[in-house]
Kinemage of the C-alpha trace (Angstrom):
@kinemage 1
@onewidth
@group {chain A} dominant
@subgroup {mainchain}
@vectorlist {calphas} color= white
{ca met a 1} P -1.622 -90.692 74.992
{ca lys a 2} L -0.682 -91.698 71.458
{ca thr a 3} L -4.054 -90.409 70.221
{ca lys a 4} L -3.508 -87.067 71.967
{ca arg a 5} L -0.017 -86.705 70.475
{ca tyr a 6} L -1.419 -87.540 67.028
{ca ile a 7} L -4.093 -84.838 67.334
{ca ile a 8} L -1.576 -82.225 68.499
{ca gly a 9} L 0.806 -83.158 65.687
{ca thr a 10} L -1.968 -82.895 63.095
{ca leu a 11} L -3.008 -79.473 64.378
{ca leu a 12} L 0.588 -78.214 64.304
{ca ala a 13} L 1.032 -79.462 60.726
{ca ala a 14} L -2.180 -77.741 59.657
{ca phe a 15} L -1.050 -74.501 61.324
{ca val a 16} L 2.297 -74.602 59.533
{ca leu a 17} L 0.575 -75.277 56.207
{ca ile a 18} L -1.859 -72.390 56.650
{ca phe a 19} L 0.920 -70.013 57.697
{ca thr a 20} L 3.107 -71.043 54.755
{ca ser a 21} L 0.215 -70.635 52.295
{ca cys a 22} L -0.482 -67.140 53.595
{ca glu a 23} L 3.183 -66.226 53.163
{ca met a 24} L 3.277 -67.649 49.619
{ca asp a 25} L 0.100 -65.803 48.576
{ca asn a 26} L 1.132 -62.479 50.093
{ca tyr a 27} L 1.030 -60.556 46.790
{ca asp a 28} L -0.494 -57.182 46.019
{ca ala a 29} L -3.954 -57.375 44.455
{ca pro a 30} L -4.122 -56.795 40.676
{ca glu a 31} L -4.824 -53.064 40.597
{ca ala a 32} L -3.010 -51.942 37.446
{ca ala a 33} L -4.930 -51.051 34.300
{ca ile a 34} L -4.274 -50.899 30.576
{ca glu a 35} L -6.460 -49.355 27.917
{ca gly a 36} L -5.880 -48.647 24.277
{ca gln a 37} L -7.113 -48.143 20.769
{ca val a 38} L -6.262 -50.004 17.594
{ca thr a 39} L -6.398 -47.822 14.485
{ca asp a 40} L -5.684 -48.416 10.827
{ca gln a 41} L -2.920 -46.709 8.853
{ca asn a 42} L -5.275 -43.794 8.135
{ca gly a 43} L -5.988 -43.132 11.801
{ca asn a 44} L -9.501 -44.627 11.754
{ca pro a 45} L -10.697 -46.970 14.524
{ca phe a 46} L -9.984 -50.562 13.489
{ca gln a 47} L -13.407 -52.195 13.511
{ca thr a 48} L -13.487 -55.546 15.322
{ca ala a 49} L -15.888 -58.122 16.695
{ca asn a 50} L -16.704 -58.005 20.393
{ca gly a 51} L -14.475 -60.250 22.501
{ca lys a 52} L -11.888 -62.292 20.602
{ca gly a 53} L -13.998 -63.046 17.527
{ca ser a 54} L -11.759 -61.175 15.092
{ca met a 55} L -8.559 -60.451 17.050
{ca ala a 56} L -7.187 -60.017 20.561
{ca ile a 57} L -4.502 -58.052 22.369
{ca arg a 58} L -1.841 -60.441 23.659
{ca ile a 59} L 0.111 -59.355 26.744
{ca val a 60} L 3.086 -61.104 28.348
{ca glu a 61} L 4.473 -60.004 31.722
{ca thr a 62} L 8.216 -59.944 31.011
{ca ser a 63} L 9.114 -58.703 34.505
{ca tyr a 64} L 7.663 -61.822 36.150
{ca ala a 65} L 10.558 -64.066 35.094
{ca gly a 66} L 13.162 -61.426 35.898
{ca gly a 67} L 15.254 -62.464 32.914
{ca asp a 68} L 15.283 -66.162 33.869
{ca glu a 69} L 14.637 -67.972 30.574
{ca ser a 70} L 13.749 -71.190 32.402
{ca ile a 71} L 10.580 -69.563 33.764
{ca val a 72} L 7.658 -69.869 31.360
{ca val a 73} L 5.234 -66.952 31.409
{ca thr a 74} L 1.734 -67.701 30.120
{ca pro a 75} L 0.424 -64.988 27.747
{ca gln a 76} L -2.951 -63.379 28.386
{ca glu a 77} L -5.348 -62.280 25.662
{ca leu a 78} L -7.499 -59.190 26.209
{ca asn a 79} L -10.969 -58.827 24.718
{ca met a 80} L -11.729 -56.260 22.057
{ca gln a 81} L -14.604 -53.824 21.864
{ca gln a 82} L -16.279 -53.293 18.517
{ca asp a 83} L -14.610 -49.958 17.838
{ca gly a 84} L -11.123 -51.429 18.202
{ca ser a 85} L -10.627 -50.304 21.790
{ca phe a 86} L -9.676 -52.505 24.723
{ca val a 87} L -9.374 -52.191 28.498
{ca asn a 88} L -8.454 -54.350 31.480
{ca asn a 89} L -8.194 -52.893 34.979
{ca lys a 90} L -7.330 -56.045 36.933
{ca leu a 91} L -3.696 -56.702 36.059
{ca phe a 92} L -0.652 -57.089 38.261
{ca ala a 93} L 1.889 -54.300 38.196
{ca gly a 94} L 4.899 -55.056 36.023
{ca thr a 95} L 6.416 -54.726 32.572
{ca tyr a 96} L 4.427 -56.226 29.697
{ca asp a 97} L 4.897 -56.875 26.009
{ca val a 98} L 1.743 -55.863 24.117
{ca thr a 99} L 0.971 -57.266 20.655
{ca pro a 100} L -2.140 -57.236 18.416
{ca trp a 101} L -2.930 -60.887 17.864
{ca gln a 102} L -4.377 -63.010 15.057
{ca gly a 103} L -6.340 -60.338 13.228
{ca ala a 104} L -7.108 -59.419 9.613
{ca phe a 105} L -4.057 -57.214 9.166
{ca phe a 106} L -0.495 -57.473 7.913
{ca pro a 107} L 1.522 -59.232 10.641
{ca asp a 108} L 4.507 -56.861 10.778
{ca val a 109} L 3.216 -54.951 13.811
{ca glu a 110} L 5.877 -54.194 16.403
{ca thr a 111} L 5.429 -55.392 19.967
{ca gln a 112} L 5.315 -52.560 22.509
{ca ser a 113} L 6.782 -52.784 26.000
{ca val a 114} L 4.790 -50.951 28.671
{ca glu a 115} L 5.026 -50.611 32.435
{ca leu a 116} L 1.843 -51.051 34.457
{ca arg a 117} L 1.587 -49.592 37.948
{ca asn a 118} L -0.982 -50.141 40.667
{ca gly a 119} L -3.650 -47.476 40.764
{ca arg a 120} L -2.748 -46.152 37.317
{ca thr a 121} L -4.019 -46.650 33.781
{ca thr a 122} L -1.431 -47.044 31.035
{ca lys a 123} L -2.627 -46.090 27.565
{ca val a 124} L -1.448 -47.881 24.437
{ca asn a 125} L -2.112 -46.963 20.815
{ca ile a 126} L -1.598 -49.608 18.146
{ca val a 127} L -1.556 -49.056 14.386
{ca val a 128} L -2.243 -51.911 11.966
{ca thr a 129} L -2.696 -52.125 8.208
{ca pro a 130} L -5.840 -54.163 7.484
{ca tyr a 131} L -5.943 -56.499 4.516
{ca leu a 132} L -9.192 -54.890 3.363
{ca glu a 133} L -10.904 -51.533 3.696
{ca leu a 134} L -14.703 -51.704 3.490
{ca glu a 135} L -16.926 -48.778 2.567
{ca trp a 136} L -20.708 -48.497 2.737
{ca val a 137} L -22.329 -47.557 -0.575
{ca asp a 138} L -25.999 -47.913 0.376
{ca glu a 139} L -26.531 -48.177 4.113
{ca pro a 140} L -29.038 -50.768 5.413
{ca his a 141} L -32.589 -50.056 4.268
{ca leu a 142} L -35.886 -51.850 3.958
{ca thr a 143} L -37.185 -52.604 0.468
{ca ser a 144} L -40.837 -52.493 -0.618
{ca asp a 145} L -41.086 -56.244 -0.056
{ca asn a 146} L -39.569 -55.930 3.454
{ca tyr a 147} L -36.124 -57.325 2.725
{ca leu a 148} L -33.231 -55.609 4.412
{ca lys a 149} L -30.555 -54.673 1.905
{ca ala a 150} L -27.250 -52.837 1.816
{ca ser a 151} L -24.267 -52.489 -0.494
{ca phe a 152} L -20.553 -51.916 -0.055
{ca lys a 153} L -17.245 -51.993 -1.858
{ca phe a 154} L -13.813 -53.068 -0.739
{ca lys a 155} L -10.229 -52.043 -1.334
{ca arg a 156} L -7.227 -54.356 -0.956
{ca asn a 157} L -4.325 -52.812 0.919
{ca glu a 158} L -0.686 -53.377 0.062
{ca lys a 159} L 2.472 -53.262 2.126
{ca ser a 160} L 6.021 -53.214 0.852
{ca gly a 161} L 7.772 -56.568 1.163
{ca leu a 162} L 4.605 -58.447 2.119
{ca thr a 163} L 2.115 -60.396 0.032
{ca ala a 164} L -1.566 -59.634 0.480
{ca pro a 165} L -3.757 -62.750 0.742
{ca asp a 166} L -6.538 -63.339 -1.769
{ca val a 167} L -10.046 -62.185 -0.913
{ca lys a 168} L -12.406 -64.985 0.084
{ca glu a 169} L -15.961 -63.912 1.032
{ca ala a 170} L -18.252 -61.304 2.556
{ca cys a 171} L -21.226 -61.465 4.876
{ca met a 172} L -23.867 -59.082 6.228
{ca trp a 173} L -24.810 -59.752 9.845
{ca ile a 174} L -28.237 -58.672 11.049
{ca ser a 175} L -28.629 -58.585 14.810
{ca arg a 176} L -31.322 -57.720 17.337
{ca thr a 177} L -28.697 -56.309 19.712
{ca gln a 178} L -25.894 -53.805 19.305
{ca tyr a 179} L -23.362 -56.649 19.620
{ca cys a 180} L -23.092 -57.275 15.932
{ca gly a 181} L -19.932 -58.932 14.704
{ca thr a 182} L -19.318 -62.485 13.583
{ca glu a 183} L -22.742 -63.451 14.857
{ca gly a 184} L -26.262 -62.352 14.073
{ca asp a 185} L -29.870 -63.458 13.887
{ca gly a 186} L -29.728 -66.754 12.007
{ca asn a 187} L -33.201 -66.176 10.572
{ca tyr a 188} L -32.111 -63.063 8.695
{ca thr a 189} L -28.327 -63.210 8.281
{ca pro a 190} L -27.553 -64.573 4.793
{ca ala a 191} L -24.885 -67.083 3.869
{ca pro a 192} L -21.455 -65.613 2.987
{ca leu a 193} L -21.018 -64.353 -0.571
{ca lys a 194} L -17.931 -65.551 -2.428
{ca leu a 195} L -15.544 -62.767 -3.447
{ca thr a 196} L -12.613 -62.570 -5.829
{ca asn a 197} L -9.775 -60.061 -6.117
{ca ala a 198} L -11.283 -58.865 -9.398
{ca met a 199} L -14.329 -57.515 -7.516
{ca glu a 200} L -12.223 -54.820 -5.816
{ca gly a 201} L -13.978 -51.470 -6.235
{ca asp a 202} L -17.246 -53.040 -7.440
{ca ile a 203} L -20.508 -52.213 -5.703
{ca ile a 204} L -21.616 -55.431 -3.987
{ca glu a 205} L -25.191 -55.777 -2.774
{ca leu a 206} L -26.241 -58.025 0.100
{ca ser a 207} L -29.742 -58.908 1.244
{ca ser a 208} L -31.372 -60.533 4.264
{ca lys a 209} L -32.146 -64.239 3.924
{ca ile a 210} L -35.876 -63.663 4.266
{ca ala a 211} L -38.209 -60.686 4.552
{ca ile a 212} L -38.139 -58.895 7.896
{ca lys a 213} L -41.078 -60.046 10.010
{ca tyr a 214} L -41.095 -57.786 13.045
{ca ser a 215} L -41.133 -54.061 13.699
{ca met a 216} L -38.138 -53.419 15.923
{ca thr a 217} L -34.577 -52.099 15.963
{ca tyr a 218} L -31.868 -54.012 14.124
{ca trp a 219} L -28.105 -53.571 13.944
{ca val a 220} L -26.312 -54.364 10.691
{ca arg a 221} L -22.682 -54.828 9.773
{ca ile a 222} L -20.764 -56.097 6.759
{ca gly a 223} L -17.503 -58.002 6.968
{ca ala a 224} L -15.143 -59.442 4.382
{ca arg a 225} L -12.203 -61.749 4.871
{ca cys a 226} L -9.198 -63.090 3.051
{ca asn a 227} L -7.861 -66.606 2.692
{ca asp a 228} L -5.005 -66.141 5.155
{ca thr a 229} L -3.911 -68.207 8.164
{ca tyr a 230} L -6.523 -66.906 10.602
{ca gln a 231} L -9.320 -65.976 8.162
{ca lys a 232} L -10.658 -63.209 10.369
{ca tyr a 233} L -12.956 -60.477 9.078
{ca asn a 234} L -12.411 -56.819 8.325
{ca phe a 235} L -15.595 -54.879 9.101
{ca thr a 236} L -17.597 -51.796 8.368
{ca asp a 237} L -18.891 -49.886 11.354
{ca ile a 238} L -22.303 -50.881 12.707
{ca lys a 239} L -25.502 -49.270 11.421
{ca lys a 240} L -28.730 -49.099 13.389
{ca ile a 241} L -32.051 -49.284 11.592
{ca asp a 242} L -35.512 -48.906 13.152
{ca val a 243} L -37.970 -51.041 11.190
{ca lys a 244} L -41.679 -50.166 11.251
{ca leu a 245} L -43.763 -52.545 9.196
{ca asn a 246} L -47.187 -51.629 7.903
């Protein structure tokens, strides 16, 4: 009899636990979406590395706590695409603070508050002032001895009331895929080149570490960074080059 009562009691406890769990988890599925574009002060797409390699978009759901300061809301960081755009279509409906996060730009960017609704896409445009503007001079090309070379120049931006960090170094990434950012083919990508502020406006040439060995398509990008807190890169856009060796 005791054994039977124990079994019945255990089953009832399990039923209550399952029922309570279902009630606690009875939330709408995350069906709200956000998408946006980060641009520079001139209206050009802010070039970034794929993922969080050079910056992220930080979002905080302010409506979750309902004004209760004792409730801690964990921020989320959205991945970037290489053209400075971002998208996430699996978020809970609510009000969010949206901030560009830990990138190579002056940090005085205002946080935007947006409302996300299920079944809808909320668009956000963010303007930043990058520390550096990079410009191609000679786009990637193959030399007579099969080295891949390119050249660029950089401009340091200024912003009233803020101090621009000193320039540190530049690198040219050579990749075998279109995902070319802070990573590349280690056989070809050269070591970073040291830069100084005095080199602003100079034509700077970069070359592959070794001669190109294989006929195929490569993607090339140049980045330069400053000696600031996060030391993230500002980038050129990505150039595609089809190499056909003799």
